[in-house]
N, C-alpha and C positions, 0 to 999 in steps of 0.2 A: 535846277541846271546841273549838268553833267560836270562834274569837277574830279581831276585827277592829281593829286600832290606827290610828287616824288620827294625822296629824303634818303638822308645816309650815306651821300658821297662826301670826297673829300681827298687828300692827298695819303698816298700809301706808296712804301718802297715795292721794288721788283718782289714777288714771291709772296707778297702780303695778301690781307683778305679785308673784305668789306662786305657789309649786309646791306643792300637796298630794300627801301620800303616803299609802298605806294598805298597812299589811302584814297579810297573812292567814294564818292557819295553823289546823290541827285538820280540815282537809277538802281535797278534791281540786279547789284552787283553779282548775284550767285547765277544769274541767267546768262552770263558773258564768258566768253573765253578772253585772255587776256595775252599780249605780247610784253616782253622787254625789248627795246631797239636801242641803237647807240649810234651817235654822230661823232666821230672823230674830228680833229680840227682839219678845216678845209676839205672835209670828204663828206659823201652822201650817207643817208641812214643807212644803217644796216641791221638785220634781224638777227636777235641774240637767242631767243627761248620764247615757247608758247606754254600756257596751261589751258587746260579746258575748264569749264564752268565748276565741276565739281572738285577739280585738284588732283583727280587720278590718273591724268593723262599729260605727259610733259614731252617737250620736243626741243631740241637744242642745235645750234649751229655747231658744224663740226669742230670749229676752232674753239669752242668752250665746253665741249663734252668732257665728261669727267672732272672738272673744275667747277663748274657754275651748278647750282641748283634753284629751280623756280618752284615756288609754293604758293599757297594762299591760305588765308584764315576769312571764310565767308562771314563767319560770325562778327568779325571785326572790320569786313570790308576792305581787306588789305591783301596785296600781293607783295611777294618778296623775291629778292634774287640775292641769293648768298654766292659770292664771287671769292674762288680761293685762287692761290697761285698765279696772281696777277702779273701780267705781263705790260711792259712799257707801251706797246702797240695799243693796247686796249684802252688807252687814255681817251676818254670821249663825254660828251654828256649822254648820259643814259635816261630813256624815257619809258613809262608805263603806257602801253596803248590798248584801248578797248578795241576788240575786233568783232566781226560776224563770222559764226562758224558757218563750215560747208565744205565741200570737196575742193580744197585749194592745195597747192603745193605748199611747202614748208616756207614761212614768212611770205605768203602771197595773199593772205585773207585781208579783206577789205579793213582799211582803219578808219573809224569814225571820231575816236576823242583820244587825246593825249595829254600829258600834263606838261609843265615847263621845263622838265628835266632836272638832271642832279648832276653836278660834275664830278667826275673821277678822274683823278691825276695819278699815274703812275711813275715814278721817277725815282733814281737814287740820289 
């Protein structure tokens, strides 16, 4: 059974950093592109970042470019999101998501599995 489990969330001050991890199981992880998305309190899901199956191609929402880094270790079936210089408005539940590759716009690929999420709170 496909399972994705996010970890690494917590409380951090503005300007701080966190590294999120997502452990995958139940499928051939190296065959899939992955997303990180987030949902702020009372808001809808927003796409944050994409990584291709091999890890050599990445994409980011404009709001996080230069501050966030997505990566993966296929030998460990894990995808990461390094988040630096965090802002209060980025408080959200962060989810890793399995997606299907194809010619889609950024953040528009079909999502088929996701985890329970990990809460990131940025406040002073």
